[in-house]
C-alpha positions, 0 to 999 in steps of 0.5 A: 286650564289645559287643553288636556284637563278639559279633554278629561273633564270632558271624558268624565262627564261624558261617562258619567251621563252613560251611567245615568242612562243606564240607571234611568232604562232599568228603573223604567223596566223595573217599575213597568214589568207588571204592564209588560207581562200583562200586555203579553198575557193578552198577547196571549204569550206565556212568560215563565210558564208552559201554562197561563190561566185565563183570568182568576175569576173568584177567591180560590177560583181560576179558569183555564182553558182545555188546550192549555190543561193538555199542554200541561198535563194537568189531569182530574179523576173522581173521588172514590167513595170510602168508609172508616171504622172509628179508631183511636191511634197508638204508637209501635215499632216493627220487633226485630225478630232475631232475639227470638229466633236466637233464643228459639235455636238454643232451644231446640238444640238444647232439645236434642241434647236432652233427647239424645241422652234419653237413649243413653241413660236407657242403655246405661240402666239395661247394662246395670240391671243385666249386671245386677241380675248375673251377679244376683245368679250365683254371682255370674258376673264380678261385683266390680261390674255391677258397681261400674255399671251402676255408676254408669247409669248414675251419671247418665241420669245426671246428665239427662236430669241436668240438660232438661234443667237447662231446658225448662230454664230456657222455656222459662226464659222464653216466656219472660222475654216474649210471653207464653203464645210467642214461646210456645210458638218457639218451642214448637218446631212445626209451629206454623204461625213462627214459619210465617215470621221466620220466612219473611211473610209476617212481622212481629209489632209490638204496640203501647196501647193506654189503659183505657184502650186495653179491653178494645184491643182483644174484642175489636179489630186493630190495623197498623201502618207506617208511621210516615204513612202507606198501606194499613193491613190487619193485625192480629193479636197475640199476647200482651208483651212482657216489657215495655216498648221502648220509651213508648207509653202504655201496655205493651202488645204482641201482634202479627201482621203482613211484612210488605213495606214493614222492616225491623225497627220501624215505627208504625201507628196502630188503630184501634177500633172504639166501635160505633157507626162507620163514618163515610167519606172519600179517598183523596189521591195524595197527588191531589193534596197541595198545602198552602198557608199551614192548610191542606187543600184540593182543586176539583172542576166547578160547574162551570166549563174550564174553571177549577176551586180550591177546596180546604180539606182535613185529612184523616188516616191514610187509605190506599193510594192517599187519604181518607176525609170527611167533609166539604168533598163528595163522591164523583167530583172531578179532583185535580190528580196531576198538576194542582201545584202549578194551579196553586202557582197561577192562582198565587201569581194572580193574586200578586199581580193584583196587589201590585196593580192596587 
């Protein structure tokens, strides 16, 4: 074996030994990561987070000192009392007002034409009667003049009759498309209700109401909200709608409601009151809700100092600023409204660490 060959083998062994040492160090660091994190926590250090809970003290419970809560910006607020009328949801949409506005414009233009033709007919009739009287009074005008005046009056009568027929047809078309109430609002130029729709203060909503709820629509309160959640507002029934609301099942009804946050074509959810005793509950702020394992939860401050408990919550209908909920939560409980997701992360981190230690 030459010196050159022995030298190359020595270099190869040295490189291989170095790689083995690096691999062993990496394995030790990987296997000891949980122990290192535990030592860091006991040394009051923070790893990967600006706030660390002291300990997980039970199922869905943890403790977080006040200083660390302030550092993380965790804040609580008392749950407010709320009351909800029993109701059933129905689907609907915000109607596009343009077809109604355009039909109204055509009707009003035709009505103006009818008004303009009426004095023209009156003048033609007067000319004919005057010519006829002169002709009968010893033929003071030629018969040809009387005939021409009569023809002009007949043309004026036919023009007015045709314009009035078109006007009636447009009114019938409005009733067929929008129903009698909306049609009457469109026909009346001074309608205050239509003015609120035209200037954007209100919108038209069509709701598809199942047969079993139709009697309640006329007698009980109805409210609507955007389908994705938002402020609920009362809706006033106008009339049954002649046409179905798109592909939605049920008889369609026209409602008017406040326009804030609603745009033409938006899906809405209507709530038809079904009567019965009101339900008592609380309003859960939207920022207090966290999702885990397919369920919704809320962290509330426990009776013990610095402790928080994660409670399941069933969210009902939307309420101003959040959700209406009954059961499991009490009025006045301090719910975490800022930083709830951080508490969930801390709790789950403890759970993972404990499983590794086991």
